[in-house]
N, CA, C and O of each residue as an XYZ file, in Angstrom:
300
protein
N     -41.944   -170.354     71.544
C     -40.922   -171.377     71.712
C     -39.568   -170.744     71.400
O     -39.384   -170.130     70.349
N     -38.645   -170.899     72.308
C     -37.305   -170.362     72.098
C     -36.502   -171.240     71.150
O     -36.916   -172.341     70.788
N     -35.347   -170.723     70.760
C     -34.494   -171.457     69.827
C     -34.025   -172.796     70.390
O     -33.967   -173.790     69.666
N     -33.696   -172.823     71.652
C     -33.208   -174.082     72.232
C     -34.289   -175.148     72.198
O     -34.014   -176.301     71.866
N     -35.507   -174.776     72.536
C     -36.620   -175.736     72.493
C     -36.892   -176.177     71.064
O     -37.159   -177.353     70.814
N     -36.825   -175.241     70.127
C     -37.054   -175.578     68.717
C     -35.970   -176.528     68.217
O     -36.258   -177.471     67.480
N     -34.737   -176.282     68.613
C     -33.643   -177.156     68.192
C     -33.824   -178.568     68.753
O     -33.608   -179.557     68.051
N     -34.216   -178.649     70.001
C     -34.442   -179.970     70.604
C     -35.587   -180.701     69.910
O     -35.517   -181.909     69.686
N     -36.634   -179.965     69.576
C     -37.760   -180.565     68.860
C     -37.312   -181.089     67.490
O     -37.709   -182.178     67.075
N     -36.483   -180.306     66.797
C     -35.973   -180.734     65.491
C     -35.054   -181.947     65.610
O     -35.107   -182.854     64.779
N     -34.220   -181.963     66.633
C     -33.325   -183.099     66.849
C     -34.139   -184.374     67.075
O     -33.823   -185.430     66.527
N     -35.175   -184.262     67.878
C     -36.020   -185.435     68.147
C     -36.704   -185.905     66.863
O     -36.743   -187.101     66.573
N     -37.242   -184.952     66.099
C     -37.910   -185.288     64.839
C     -36.936   -185.937     63.863
O     -37.252   -186.948     63.235
N     -35.745   -185.345     63.740
C     -34.752   -185.861     62.809
C     -34.282   -187.262     63.200
O     -34.025   -188.096     62.332
N     -34.172   -187.519     64.488
C     -33.705   -188.832     64.932
C     -34.691   -189.940     64.569
O     -34.317   -191.110     64.496
N     -35.951   -189.566     64.343
C     -36.973   -190.563     63.987
C     -37.292   -190.555     62.491
O     -38.076   -191.380     62.023
N     -36.704   -189.650     61.756
C     -37.009   -189.479     60.343
C     -36.517   -190.661     59.529
O     -35.371   -191.085     59.677
N     -37.379   -191.200     58.665
C     -37.037   -192.365     57.843
C     -37.058   -192.041     56.352
O     -36.766   -192.913     55.533
N     -37.396   -190.811     55.984
C     -37.560   -190.431     54.578
C     -36.216   -190.001     53.981
O     -35.717   -188.924     54.309
N     -35.621   -190.830     53.105
C     -34.304   -190.505     52.542
C     -34.298   -189.191     51.753
O     -33.309   -188.459     51.772
N     -35.394   -188.897     51.065
C     -35.451   -187.671     50.277
C     -35.357   -186.433     51.178
O     -34.651   -185.475     50.860
N     -36.068   -186.466     52.289
C     -36.022   -185.340     53.228
C     -34.642   -185.234     53.869
O     -34.126   -184.132     54.055
N     -34.060   -186.346     54.199
C     -32.722   -186.344     54.796
C     -31.711   -185.772     53.803
O     -30.863   -184.960     54.177
N     -31.799   -186.194     52.536
C     -30.897   -185.657     51.502
C     -31.073   -184.150     51.369
O     -30.093   -183.412     51.262
N     -32.329   -183.691     51.377
C     -32.607   -182.261     51.268
C     -32.003   -181.498     52.450
O     -31.372   -180.458     52.262
N     -32.194   -182.008     53.653
C     -31.650   -181.340     54.839
C     -30.125   -181.301     54.802
O     -29.518   -180.330     55.254
N     -29.508   -182.340     54.271
C     -28.045   -182.358     54.133
C     -27.601   -181.263     53.168
O     -26.605   -180.585     53.419
N     -28.332   -181.082     52.066
C     -28.011   -180.024     51.114
C     -28.124   -178.664     51.782
O     -27.262   -177.804     51.598
N     -29.185   -178.467     52.557
C     -29.376   -177.194     53.262
C     -28.210   -176.955     54.218
O     -27.649   -175.860     54.256
N     -27.850   -177.970     54.983
C     -26.742   -177.827     55.935
C     -25.435   -177.505     55.217
O     -24.701   -176.604     55.624
N     -25.151   -178.243     54.151
C     -23.893   -178.035     53.425
C     -23.849   -176.683     52.726
O     -22.773   -176.116     52.541
N     -25.004   -176.164     52.340
C     -25.036   -174.890     51.627
C     -24.728   -173.718     52.545
O     -24.482   -172.610     52.069
N     -24.737   -173.940     53.831
C     -24.491   -172.871     54.793
C     -23.015   -172.672     55.101
O     -22.660   -171.797     55.891
N     -22.148   -173.478     54.486
C     -20.718   -173.315     54.731
C     -20.163   -172.286     53.755
O     -20.527   -172.304     52.579
N     -19.294   -171.392     54.211
C     -18.797   -170.309     53.369
C     -18.030   -170.769     52.127
O     -18.051   -170.082     51.106
N     -17.362   -171.907     52.198
C     -16.573   -172.337     51.051
C     -17.416   -173.068     50.002
O     -16.897   -173.469     48.960
N     -18.691   -173.239     50.268
C     -19.585   -173.956     49.352
C     -20.357   -172.953     48.506
O     -20.960   -172.025     49.046
N     -20.347   -173.125     47.202
C     -21.053   -172.237     46.292
C     -21.981   -173.078     45.429
O     -21.557   -174.087     44.865
N     -23.240   -172.676     45.321
C     -24.218   -173.449     44.561
C     -23.790   -173.638     43.112
O     -24.181   -174.622     42.484
N     -23.010   -172.735     42.577
C     -22.568   -172.828     41.179
C     -21.871   -174.168     40.926
O     -22.027   -174.755     39.855
N     -21.114   -174.646     41.894
C     -20.359   -175.883     41.735
C     -21.263   -177.119     41.697
O     -20.832   -178.196     41.286
N     -22.507   -176.961     42.125
C     -23.444   -178.081     42.113
C     -24.208   -178.182     40.796
O     -24.919   -179.160     40.566
N     -24.066   -177.179     39.932
C     -24.767   -177.202     38.653
C     -24.051   -178.106     37.656
O     -22.835   -178.288     37.712
N     -24.844   -178.667     36.743
C     -24.245   -179.473     35.673
C     -23.649   -178.529     34.633
O     -23.945   -177.334     34.624
N     -22.813   -179.071     33.765
C     -22.247   -178.253     32.678
C     -23.351   -177.708     31.779
O     -23.259   -176.580     31.295
N     -24.382   -178.496     31.558
C     -25.507   -178.055     30.735
C     -26.218   -176.862     31.377
O     -26.572   -175.905     30.689
N     -26.426   -176.918     32.691
C     -27.067   -175.803     33.389
C     -26.205   -174.541     33.328
O     -26.714   -173.442     33.108
N     -24.908   -174.708     33.522
C     -24.001   -173.562     33.444
C     -24.006   -172.951     32.050
O     -23.978   -171.730     31.901
N     -24.042   -173.808     31.022
C     -24.077   -173.317     29.646
C     -25.374   -172.551     29.380
O     -25.359   -171.529     28.694
N     -26.476   -173.033     29.910
C     -27.756   -172.344     29.746
C     -27.746   -170.967     30.389
O     -28.273   -170.010     29.822
N     -27.159   -170.865     31.549
C     -27.041   -169.569     32.221
C     -26.151   -168.639     31.401
O     -26.458   -167.458     31.236
N     -25.057   -169.177     30.893
C     -24.152   -168.356     30.079
C     -24.863   -167.850     28.820
O     -24.687   -166.693     28.437
N     -25.667   -168.705     28.173
C     -26.425   -168.276     26.993
C     -27.409   -167.161     27.356
O     -27.547   -166.181     26.624
N     -28.086   -167.322     28.485
C     -29.032   -166.306     28.918
C     -28.362   -164.973     29.192
O     -28.878   -163.924     28.805
N     -27.219   -165.007     29.857
C     -26.486   -163.767     30.135
C     -25.990   -163.118     28.842
O     -25.991   -161.894     28.717
N     -25.567   -163.945     27.880
C     -25.120   -163.412     26.585
C     -26.288   -162.739     25.870
O     -26.132   -161.658     25.304
N     -27.456   -163.377     25.895
C     -28.647   -162.772     25.287
C     -28.959   -161.421     25.921
O     -29.268   -160.463     25.212
N     -28.883   -161.335     27.232
C     -29.150   -160.072     27.933
C     -28.141   -159.014     27.500
O     -28.511   -157.890     27.163
N     -26.871   -159.384     27.513
C     -25.820   -158.427     27.144
C     -25.938   -157.942     25.705
O     -25.537   -156.822     25.390
N     -26.493   -158.789     24.826
C     -26.635   -158.421     23.423
C     -28.021   -157.856     23.102
O     -28.364   -157.650     21.938
N     -28.806   -157.609     24.146
C     -30.097   -156.957     23.964
C     -31.221   -157.848     23.475
O     -32.285   -157.349     23.108
N     -31.011   -159.143     23.462
C     -32.061   -160.067     23.014
C     -32.936   -160.434     24.215
O     -32.819   -161.516     24.792
N     -33.809   -159.500     24.566
C     -34.685   -159.697     25.720
C     -36.108   -159.291     25.347
O     -36.323   -158.554     24.384
N     -37.065   -159.775     26.111
C     -38.458   -159.376     25.974
C     -38.912   -158.909     27.357
O     -38.823   -159.663     28.326
N     -39.395   -157.676     27.451
C     -39.819   -157.157     28.757
C     -40.934   -158.010     29.385
O     -41.756   -158.600     28.684
N     -40.936   -158.056     30.683
C     -41.897   -158.836     31.447
C     -43.335   -158.454     31.091
O     -44.192   -159.326     30.946
N     -43.595   -157.171     30.953
C     -44.948   -156.707     30.631
C     -45.414   -157.250     29.286
O     -46.590   -157.582     29.139
N     -44.533   -157.349     28.310
C     -44.888   -157.881     26.996
C     -45.267   -159.363     27.107
O     -46.241   -159.809     26.501
N     -44.504   -160.103     27.871
C     -44.792   -161.528     28.066
C     -46.130   -161.695     28.781
O     -46.920   -162.567     28.419
N     -46.390   -160.875     29.785
C     -47.670   -160.946     30.499
C     -48.835   -160.702     29.549
O     -49.841   -161.410     29.602
N     -48.704   -159.697     28.679
C     -49.762   -159.411     27.714
C     -49.922   -160.568     26.725
O     -51.040   -160.988     26.424
N     -48.820   -161.065     26.236
C     -48.840   -162.147     25.236
C     -49.588   -163.374     25.748
O     -50.314   -164.024     24.995
N     -49.410   -163.687     27.024
C     -50.007   -164.891     27.582
C     -51.216   -164.606     28.480
O     -51.696   -165.484     29.198
N     -51.695   -163.360     28.421
C     -52.910   -163.007     29.156
C     -52.774   -163.092     30.659
O     -53.704   -163.498     31.355
N     -51.628   -162.713     31.151
C     -51.396   -162.780     32.606
C     -51.591   -161.422     33.251
O     -51.439   -161.287     34.465
């Protein structure tokens, strides 16, 4: 199936779609493809703070190697 046929199939499917959750998700996907949109701006302040704490821990050497965690939890 070529791209044009796939696009037409998606348009037909979308025109009949009644699921608000799926529509919201597709809108997020569409909006995320614009160059001026950055996912960082969609994060809450709490999420941004958590990322900042994690980066600070990494920079200060407070890390546990992946292999150690795998051994600890029997993975």
